[in-house]
C-alpha positions in Angstrom: -87.7 123.2 6.5 -87.2 126.9 5.9 -89.8 128.6 3.7 -88.4 131.6 1.8 -90.6 134.7 1.5 -90.3 138.0 -0.1 -90.1 141.0 2.2 -92.3 144.0 1.5 -90.4 147.0 0.3 -91.4 150.5 -0.6 -90.4 151.3 -4.1 -89.4 154.8 -5.3 -91.4 156.8 -7.8 -91.9 155.2 -11.3 -89.8 156.5 -14.1 -88.9 155.5 -17.6 -85.8 155.1 -19.7 -85.0 153.4 -23.0 -83.0 150.3 -23.7 -82.2 149.7 -27.4 -85.1 152.2 -28.2 -87.7 150.3 -26.1 -89.2 152.1 -23.1 -88.5 150.4 -19.8 -90.3 151.3 -16.5 -88.1 151.4 -13.4 -88.2 152.8 -10.0 -86.2 155.6 -8.4 -83.3 154.0 -6.4 -82.9 151.0 -8.7 -79.8 150.3 -10.8 -79.9 149.9 -14.5 -79.1 146.2 -14.1 -82.0 145.7 -11.7 -84.4 147.4 -14.0 -83.2 145.5 -17.1 -83.4 142.2 -15.3 -86.9 143.0 -14.0 -87.9 143.9 -17.6 -86.8 140.5 -18.9 -83.8 141.7 -20.9 -81.9 138.5 -21.9 -78.6 140.1 -23.0 -77.0 143.3 -21.8 -74.3 143.2 -24.4 -72.8 140.8 -26.9 -69.3 139.4 -27.1 -67.1 139.7 -30.2 -68.2 136.2 -31.0 -71.9 137.1 -30.8 -72.6 135.4 -27.4 -75.0 137.2 -25.0 -73.6 138.7 -21.8 -75.4 139.2 -18.6 -74.5 140.5 -15.1 -72.1 138.1 -13.3 -70.9 139.6 -10.1 -73.5 142.5 -9.6 -70.9 144.4 -7.5 -68.9 146.2 -10.1 -65.8 144.1 -10.6 -66.4 142.0 -13.7 -67.8 144.5 -16.4 -70.1 141.7 -17.8 -73.0 144.2 -17.3 -71.3 147.0 -19.3 -73.7 149.1 -21.3 -73.6 152.4 -23.2 -75.5 155.1 -21.3 -76.3 158.4 -22.9 -73.4 157.8 -25.3 -70.8 156.9 -22.6 -69.2 153.4 -23.2 -68.4 150.7 -20.7 -70.8 151.9 -18.0 -71.4 149.2 -15.4 -75.2 148.7 -15.2 -74.9 147.2 -11.7 -73.5 150.4 -10.3 -75.5 152.9 -12.2 -78.8 154.3 -10.9 -81.6 154.7 -13.4 -82.7 158.2 -14.2 -85.7 159.4 -16.1 -85.1 159.7 -19.9 -81.7 158.0 -19.9 -80.8 156.1 -23.1 -79.2 152.7 -22.6 -77.8 150.6 -25.4 -75.9 147.3 -25.6 -72.1 147.5 -25.4 -71.4 145.2 -28.3 -68.0 143.5 -29.0 -66.3 144.8 -25.8 
């Protein structure tokens, strides 16, 4: 039987950004989606009906991970690298 194991990886420098006003620590080279998932965020955005939405494809085709970054709407979190001080908010009702 195959036993899975995590490979060691060097992480970039630590940095911080905000999600919905809460400080999130991430590492240089990570995407917004990676950082939010690692931080335990349970909904990146909300549908018009109020249902939570999370990343689906993680390769930029579905827009389920769309967030608002520094005032720009419909930014795909799975394709956007984190940067220090960025402000990320949920993209509600889209």
